[in-house]
C-alpha positions as CSV (number, residue, x, y, z in Angstrom):
1,M,0.0,0.0,0.0
2,R,1.5,3.4,-1.1
3,L,0.1,6.3,0.9
4,L,0.5,9.9,-0.1
5,I,-0.2,12.4,2.7
6,V,-0.8,16.1,1.8
7,G,-0.7,18.8,4.4
8,T,0.4,18.7,8.1
9,L,-2.6,19.7,10.3
10,G,-0.2,20.6,13.1
11,G,1.6,17.3,13.0
12,Q,-1.6,15.2,13.2
13,L,-1.2,13.8,9.7
14,I,2.4,12.9,10.6
15,A,1.0,10.8,13.4
16,A,-1.4,9.3,11.0
17,S,1.5,8.4,8.7
18,K,3.3,6.6,11.5
19,I,0.3,4.5,12.2
20,A,0.0,3.7,8.5
21,M,3.7,2.7,8.3
22,D,3.2,0.5,11.3
23,R,0.5,-1.2,9.3
24,G,2.9,-1.8,6.4
25,A,2.2,1.2,4.2
26,T,4.8,3.1,2.3
27,V,4.3,6.8,3.1
28,T,5.2,9.9,1.1
29,H,4.6,13.4,2.4
30,A,3.8,16.6,0.5
31,T,2.9,19.9,2.2
32,T,1.0,21.3,-0.7
33,I,-1.2,20.1,-3.6
34,E,1.5,21.3,-6.0
35,E,4.1,19.1,-4.3
36,A,1.7,16.2,-4.3
37,L,1.2,16.5,-8.1
38,K,5.0,16.6,-8.6
39,V,5.3,13.3,-6.6
40,L,2.6,11.7,-8.8
41,R,4.1,13.1,-12.1
42,A,7.5,11.8,-11.1
43,G,6.1,8.2,-11.2
44,R,6.3,7.5,-7.5
45,G,2.6,6.8,-7.5
46,A,0.1,6.2,-4.7
47,D,-2.8,3.8,-3.9
48,L,-4.4,6.3,-1.5
49,L,-4.2,10.0,-0.8
50,M,-4.9,11.5,2.6
51,I,-5.3,15.3,2.6
52,D,-5.9,18.2,5.0
53,V,-9.6,19.1,4.7
54,S,-8.7,22.8,4.7
55,L,-6.8,22.4,1.4
56,A,-8.5,22.8,-2.0
57,I,-9.8,19.3,-2.5
58,A,-12.0,20.2,-5.4
59,D,-9.1,21.8,-7.2
60,L,-7.0,18.7,-6.5
61,V,-9.7,16.4,-7.9
62,E,-10.0,18.5,-11.0
63,R,-6.3,18.6,-11.6
64,L,-6.0,14.8,-11.1
65,Q,-8.8,14.3,-13.7
66,V,-7.1,16.6,-16.2
67,E,-3.8,14.7,-15.8
68,R,-5.7,11.4,-15.8
69,I,-4.4,10.3,-12.4
70,H,-6.9,8.0,-10.6
71,L,-6.6,7.3,-6.9
72,P,-9.0,7.4,-3.9
73,I,-8.9,10.5,-1.7
74,V,-9.6,10.6,2.1
75,A,-10.0,14.0,3.8
76,C,-8.8,14.5,7.4
77,G,-9.6,17.3,9.8
78,T,-8.8,18.1,13.5
79,K,-12.5,18.7,14.3
80,T,-15.6,16.6,13.9
81,D,-17.1,19.1,11.6
82,A,-20.1,17.9,9.7
83,T,-20.0,20.7,7.2
84,A,-16.3,20.2,6.4
85,A,-16.9,16.4,6.0
86,V,-19.9,17.0,3.7
87,N,-18.0,19.5,1.6
88,A,-15.0,17.2,1.3
89,I,-17.2,14.3,0.1
90,R,-18.9,16.6,-2.4
91,A,-15.5,17.7,-3.7
92,G,-14.6,14.1,-4.4
93,A,-13.2,12.6,-1.2
94,K,-14.3,9.0,-0.5
95,E,-14.2,9.4,3.3
96,Y,-13.6,12.0,6.1
97,I,-11.5,11.0,9.1
98,P,-11.4,13.1,12.2
99,L,-8.1,13.7,13.9
100,P,-6.2,13.0,16.2
101,P,-6.0,9.7,14.3
102,D,-7.5,6.5,15.7
103,P,-5.1,3.7,14.9
104,E,-8.0,1.2,14.3
105,L,-9.7,3.7,11.9
106,I,-6.5,4.3,9.9
107,A,-6.0,0.6,9.7
108,A,-9.6,0.0,8.6
109,V,-9.3,2.6,5.8
110,L,-6.0,1.1,4.5
111,A,-7.6,-2.4,4.6
112,A,-10.7,-1.2,2.8
113,V,-8.7,0.4,0.0
114,A,-6.6,-2.7,-0.3
115,Q,-9.6,-5.0,-0.3
116,E,-11.5,-2.8,-2.8
117,R,-8.6,-3.0,-5.2
118,S,-7.8,-6.7,-5.0
119,A,-10.8,-8.5,-3.6
120,I,-12.3,-11.2,-5.8
121,I,-15.6,-12.7,-4.7
122,Y,-17.0,-15.8,-6.4
123,R,-18.7,-19.1,-5.7
124,D,-19.6,-20.4,-9.2
125,D,-17.5,-23.2,-10.7
126,A,-17.1,-21.3,-14.0
127,M,-15.4,-18.4,-12.1
128,A,-13.5,-20.7,-9.9
129,A,-11.8,-22.3,-12.9
130,V,-10.7,-18.8,-14.1
131,V,-9.3,-18.0,-10.6
132,R,-7.4,-21.2,-10.4
133,L,-5.7,-20.6,-13.7
134,A,-5.0,-17.0,-12.7
135,E,-3.3,-18.1,-9.5
136,Q,-1.4,-20.8,-11.4
137,V,0.2,-18.4,-13.8
138,A,0.6,-15.4,-11.3
139,P,4.1,-16.3,-10.1
140,S,5.5,-16.2,-13.7
141,D,6.3,-13.1,-15.7
142,A,4.2,-14.2,-18.6
143,S,2.0,-11.6,-20.3
144,I,-1.7,-12.2,-19.8
145,L,-4.7,-11.3,-21.9
146,I,-8.0,-11.1,-20.0
147,T,-11.1,-11.1,-22.1
148,G,-14.8,-10.8,-21.3
149,E,-17.8,-8.5,-21.5
150,S,-17.8,-5.0,-20.1
151,G,-18.3,-5.0,-16.3
152,S,-17.4,-8.7,-15.8
153,G,-14.4,-8.0,-13.5
154,K,-11.4,-8.0,-15.8
155,E,-9.4,-5.4,-13.7
156,V,-10.3,-7.3,-10.5
157,I,-8.7,-10.5,-11.9
158,A,-5.7,-8.5,-13.1
159,R,-5.2,-7.1,-9.6
160,H,-5.6,-10.6,-8.2
161,V,-2.8,-11.9,-10.5
162,H,-0.6,-9.0,-9.4
163,A,-1.3,-9.6,-5.7
164,R,-0.2,-13.2,-6.0
165,S,2.9,-12.6,-8.1
166,S,6.5,-12.0,-7.1
167,R,5.8,-8.3,-8.0
168,A,3.1,-7.9,-5.4
169,S,5.1,-5.4,-3.3
170,K,5.7,-3.2,-6.4
171,P,3.3,-0.9,-8.2
172,F,0.2,-2.0,-10.0
173,I,-0.5,0.7,-12.6
174,S,-3.6,0.7,-14.8
175,I,-4.3,2.8,-17.9
176,N,-7.5,2.8,-19.9
177,C,-6.5,2.9,-23.5
178,A,-10.1,3.8,-24.6
179,A,-10.5,6.8,-22.2
180,I,-7.4,8.8,-23.4
181,P,-7.3,10.6,-26.7
182,E,-5.1,9.0,-29.3
183,Q,-2.7,11.9,-29.5
184,L,-2.1,11.8,-25.8
185,L,-1.9,8.1,-25.2
186,E,1.7,7.8,-26.3
187,S,2.8,10.4,-23.7
188,E,0.7,8.7,-21.0
189,L,2.3,5.4,-21.7
190,F,5.9,6.4,-22.3
191,G,6.2,9.9,-20.8
192,H,7.6,13.0,-22.3
193,E,10.5,15.4,-22.0
194,K,10.1,19.1,-21.3
195,G,9.3,20.9,-24.5
196,A,8.4,17.7,-26.4
197,F,5.2,19.3,-27.6
198,T,3.0,22.4,-26.8
199,G,2.0,22.2,-23.2
200,A,4.8,19.9,-22.1
201,I,6.1,22.3,-19.4
202,A,8.0,19.7,-17.5
203,R,9.2,16.1,-17.8
204,R,6.4,13.6,-17.2
205,I,7.1,10.0,-16.3
206,G,4.8,7.6,-18.2
207,K,2.9,4.5,-17.0
208,F,5.7,2.2,-18.1
209,E,8.2,3.9,-15.8
210,E,5.7,4.3,-13.0
211,A,5.1,0.6,-13.1
212,D,8.8,-0.3,-13.1
213,G,9.3,-3.5,-11.1
214,G,5.6,-4.1,-11.0
215,T,2.6,-4.7,-13.3
216,L,1.2,-2.6,-16.0
217,L,-2.5,-3.1,-16.9
218,L,-3.4,-2.0,-20.4
219,D,-7.2,-1.8,-20.1
220,E,-9.3,-2.1,-23.4
221,I,-6.2,-2.5,-25.5
222,S,-8.3,-3.1,-28.6
223,E,-8.9,0.7,-28.7
224,M,-5.3,1.5,-29.2
225,D,-4.3,3.1,-32.5
226,I,-2.4,0.6,-34.7
227,R,0.5,3.0,-35.1
228,L,1.1,3.1,-31.4
229,Q,0.8,-0.7,-31.2
230,A,4.2,-0.9,-33.0
231,K,5.9,1.1,-30.2
232,L,4.1,-0.9,-27.6
233,L,5.4,-4.1,-29.2
234,R,9.0,-2.9,-29.1
235,A,8.6,-1.9,-25.4
236,I,7.3,-5.4,-24.6
237,Q,10.0,-7.2,-26.6
238,E,13.0,-5.2,-25.7
239,R,11.9,-3.9,-22.3
240,V,12.9,-0.4,-23.2
241,I,10.8,2.7,-23.9
242,D,11.4,6.1,-25.5
243,R,9.9,9.1,-23.9
244,V,8.3,11.5,-26.3
245,G,11.0,14.0,-27.2
246,G,13.6,11.9,-25.5
247,T,17.1,11.1,-26.9
248,R,17.9,7.9,-25.2
249,P,16.0,4.7,-24.4
250,V,14.9,4.0,-20.8
251,P,15.0,0.4,-19.6
252,V,11.9,-0.9,-17.7
253,N,11.1,-4.1,-15.8
254,I,7.4,-4.8,-15.9
255,R,4.8,-7.4,-16.4
256,I,2.1,-6.7,-18.9
257,I,-1.5,-7.6,-18.5
258,A,-4.0,-6.5,-21.1
259,T,-7.8,-6.6,-21.2
260,S,-10.3,-6.4,-24.0
261,N,-14.1,-6.8,-24.4
262,R,-13.7,-7.3,-28.1
263,D,-12.5,-10.3,-30.2
264,L,-8.9,-9.4,-31.0
265,A,-8.6,-12.2,-33.5
266,E,-11.3,-10.5,-35.5
267,A,-9.6,-7.2,-35.0
268,V,-6.4,-8.8,-36.5
269,R,-8.5,-9.9,-39.5
270,N,-9.9,-6.4,-39.9
271,H,-6.3,-5.0,-39.8
272,T,-7.1,-2.9,-36.7
273,F,-4.8,-4.9,-34.4
274,R,-1.3,-6.2,-34.9
275,E,-1.1,-10.0,-35.0
276,D,2.5,-10.0,-33.6
277,L,1.3,-7.9,-30.7
278,L,-1.6,-10.3,-30.0
279,Y,0.9,-13.2,-29.8
280,R,3.0,-11.2,-27.4
281,L,0.1,-10.4,-25.1
282,N,-1.8,-13.6,-25.4
283,V,0.7,-15.9,-23.7
284,V,-2.0,-16.8,-21.3
285,N,-5.7,-16.1,-21.9
286,L,-8.1,-15.6,-19.0
287,K,-11.6,-15.6,-20.4
288,L,-14.1,-14.3,-17.9
289,P,-17.7,-15.7,-18.2
290,P,-20.5,-13.1,-18.1
291,L,-22.5,-12.9,-14.9
292,R,-25.5,-14.7,-16.5
293,Q,-23.3,-17.7,-17.0
294,R,-22.2,-17.8,-13.3
295,P,-25.5,-17.8,-11.4
296,A,-24.0,-18.9,-8.2
297,D,-22.0,-15.7,-8.0
298,I,-25.1,-13.4,-8.3
299,L,-26.3,-13.7,-4.7
300,E,-22.8,-14.0,-3.3
301,L,-21.9,-10.6,-5.0
302,A,-25.3,-9.1,-4.1
303,N,-24.8,-9.9,-0.4
304,H,-21.3,-8.4,-0.5
305,F,-22.4,-5.2,-2.2
306,A,-25.4,-4.9,0.2
307,E,-23.1,-5.1,3.2
308,R,-20.5,-2.8,1.7
309,Y,-22.8,0.0,0.8
310,A,-24.7,-0.3,4.1
311,Q,-21.4,0.3,5.9
312,V,-20.3,3.1,3.5
313,N,-23.6,5.0,3.9
314,G,-24.0,4.4,7.7
315,L,-27.1,2.3,7.2
316,P,-28.1,-0.9,9.0
317,A,-27.1,-4.1,7.2
318,R,-30.3,-5.8,5.9
319,P,-30.6,-9.3,4.4
320,I,-31.9,-9.6,0.9
321,G,-35.6,-10.8,0.9
322,Q,-36.8,-13.9,-0.9
323,D,-38.6,-12.1,-3.7
324,A,-35.6,-9.8,-4.2
325,R,-33.4,-12.8,-4.5
326,H,-35.6,-14.3,-7.1
327,A,-35.6,-11.0,-9.0
328,L,-31.8,-10.9,-8.9
329,L,-31.4,-14.4,-10.2
330,A,-34.0,-13.9,-13.0
331,N,-32.2,-10.8,-14.5
332,P,-29.8,-11.4,-17.4
333,W,-27.4,-8.7,-16.2
334,P,-26.2,-7.4,-19.5
335,G,-24.0,-4.9,-17.5
336,N,-22.5,-7.8,-15.5
337,V,-21.0,-7.2,-12.1
338,R,-20.9,-3.5,-12.5
339,E,-24.6,-3.3,-13.1
340,L,-25.3,-5.6,-10.2
341,E,-23.2,-3.4,-7.9
342,N,-25.1,-0.3,-9.0
343,T,-28.4,-2.1,-8.5
344,M,-27.5,-3.1,-4.9
345,H,-26.1,0.3,-4.1
346,R,-29.5,1.8,-5.0
347,A,-31.3,-1.0,-3.2
348,V,-29.5,-0.3,0.0
349,L,-30.5,3.4,-0.1
350,L,-34.1,2.6,-1.0
351,A,-34.7,-0.3,1.3
352,T,-37.1,0.1,4.3
353,G,-38.0,-2.4,7.0
354,D,-36.0,-5.4,8.1
355,E,-34.9,-6.6,4.7
356,I,-34.1,-5.5,1.2
357,A,-37.4,-6.1,-0.5
358,V,-38.1,-6.6,-4.2
359,E,-39.4,-3.1,-4.5
360,A,-35.9,-1.7,-3.7
361,I,-34.4,-3.9,-6.4
362,L,-36.8,-3.1,-9.2
363,M,-37.0,0.1,-11.2
364,P,-40.4,1.7,-11.7
365,D,-40.9,-0.3,-14.9
366,G,-40.3,-3.5,-13.0
367,S,-36.8,-4.1,-14.3
368,P,-33.8,-4.6,-12.0
369,M,-31.7,-2.6,-14.4
370,S,-29.7,0.2,-12.8
371,G,-29.5,3.7,-14.3
372,R,-29.7,4.7,-17.9
373,Q,-29.0,1.5,-19.9
374,E,-26.7,1.3,-22.8
375,P,-28.1,0.2,-26.2
376,A,-27.1,-3.4,-25.8
377,A,-28.6,-3.6,-22.3
378,R,-31.8,-1.9,-23.5
379,A,-32.0,-4.3,-26.4
380,A,-31.6,-7.3,-24.1
381,A,-34.4,-6.0,-21.9
382,T,-36.5,-5.5,-25.0
383,A,-35.9,-9.1,-26.1
384,E,-36.8,-10.4,-22.7
385,A,-40.0,-8.4,-22.6
386,V,-40.9,-9.7,-26.1
387,S,-40.3,-13.3,-25.1
388,R,-42.9,-13.0,-22.2
389,A,-45.6,-12.0,-24.7
390,L,-45.2,-14.6,-27.4
391,V,-48.5,-16.4,-27.0
392,G,-51.0,-15.8,-29.8
393,R,-48.6,-14.0,-32.1
394,T,-46.8,-15.1,-35.3
395,V,-43.1,-15.5,-35.6
396,A,-43.1,-12.7,-38.2
397,D,-44.8,-10.3,-35.8
398,V,-42.4,-11.1,-33.0
399,E,-39.4,-10.8,-35.3
400,R,-40.6,-7.4,-36.7
401,E,-41.2,-6.0,-33.2
402,L,-37.8,-7.2,-31.9
403,I,-35.9,-5.7,-34.9
404,L,-37.7,-2.4,-34.7
405,D,-37.4,-2.1,-30.9
406,T,-33.7,-2.9,-31.1
407,L,-33.3,-0.3,-33.8
408,D,-35.2,2.2,-31.6
409,H,-32.8,1.6,-28.8
410,C,-29.8,2.0,-31.1
411,L,-31.2,5.4,-32.3
412,G,-31.5,4.0,-35.9
413,N,-27.9,2.8,-36.1
414,R,-28.1,-0.2,-38.4
415,T,-24.7,-1.6,-37.7
416,H,-25.1,-1.6,-33.9
417,A,-28.6,-3.1,-34.2
418,A,-27.4,-5.9,-36.5
419,K,-24.6,-6.8,-34.0
420,I,-27.0,-6.9,-31.1
421,L,-29.5,-9.1,-33.1
422,G,-26.8,-11.4,-34.3
423,I,-27.6,-10.9,-38.0
424,S,-25.7,-9.4,-41.0
425,I,-26.2,-5.8,-41.9
426,R,-27.5,-7.0,-45.3
427,T,-30.2,-9.2,-43.7
428,L,-31.2,-6.3,-41.5
429,R,-31.5,-3.9,-44.4
430,N,-33.6,-6.4,-46.4
431,K,-36.0,-6.8,-43.4
432,L,-36.3,-3.0,-43.0
433,N,-37.0,-2.5,-46.7
434,Q,-39.7,-5.2,-46.4
435,Y,-41.3,-3.3,-43.5
436,V,-41.2,0.0,-45.4
437,D,-42.9,-1.7,-48.3
438,E,-45.6,-2.9,-45.9
439,G,-46.1,0.6,-44.6
440,V,-44.5,0.0,-41.2
441,P,-42.6,3.1,-39.9
442,V,-38.8,2.5,-39.6
443,P,-36.6,4.9,-37.7
444,A,-33.9,6.7,-39.7
445,P,-30.3,6.8,-38.6
446,G,-30.1,9.1,-35.5
447,E,-33.8,8.7,-34.8
448,A,-36.1,6.5,-32.8
449,R,-39.9,5.9,-32.9
450,A,-40.1,6.5,-29.2
451,V,-38.2,8.5,-26.6
452,G,-37.9,8.3,-22.8
453,F,-35.7,5.3,-22.4
């Protein structure tokens, strides 16, 4: 655990750091936000940041977001001040800790962060097989490719591998290749020298150097531009990188783990992913089953999230009622574990009485889906709704409604709808032309027959 402490609070944060070090944490001090940012830019990294509540937490959060540095923040104050605590949480802190420090509370926060980043909860045999393979290959330095649907827990497995490797005491650094603009990703990965490009006002250590000695997770690597893939391949093969604007190679000692929710073999065939890079990454493949294929995990995870969010929100822990359990097991969970987590968080907040009832699980439309659904999730829900109303209808009627509803939820995007339906774009267009000839309204690209979903 790497702890970065910002501020002094009259020595109280120093006392907190001593407690943290006694619990095995590596502690770095910075008296100001600017100093803290310099520490992070220099590649020393942190797993948790504790900050004086009187400092500009909102400004820190904003600057971290701009620089794409992600880590949990805990605010600390010398008074039990409800207003200060609320403002800190609103600014982006995960917790507020009153000082002088309570050793047990500091230990609990460190343990919670460590558990949140590496805990893997499962009961289903399908998931157990993946975990066994992950633990078998963890001690090696072999590159690993983790595949699976969005929200199925790929980063959790990656952290599990790191925690059981010989590099566990070294950094685990994650970078989302899909979340960073193409023109900035090279600098994020390899770093840059001062003056390398407009805005490069100082040397910046990249993720490769930050992860030196440890593990680098390349999340959603399928989204990386193919030109940058060549530089990544060289870094993996030769274990050296070139900073943008640099004049000499920099050696690095890291293990690479990559994730993708796409079929990389198909991407190779489509010439959007390098075949030689795929071979380098795919030494071991951990394929995560979607949540719907591991039903024994649904209630195990639901109970975990219910307990966790009850504690986080200061609410009593409630068991999940029988009807709610049935609703959870009946849902297809197109958003996988991430969707289940959001659903249980909402359920904990809405629950009344002695247990979490089905009313707290369901949305107003009777669906356990959480939040605004993505097109694929909405289409899956549509398909499920259609299947419940098949009696007395022809196959052609059901097919037409499913196709048009899916097209609605994709806002008329033919390509996305065809992928969701599992048919070719040509077949879809032929069907739509047939419906138009029959006088049936068909949404145009960018449009839908209905709104409000």
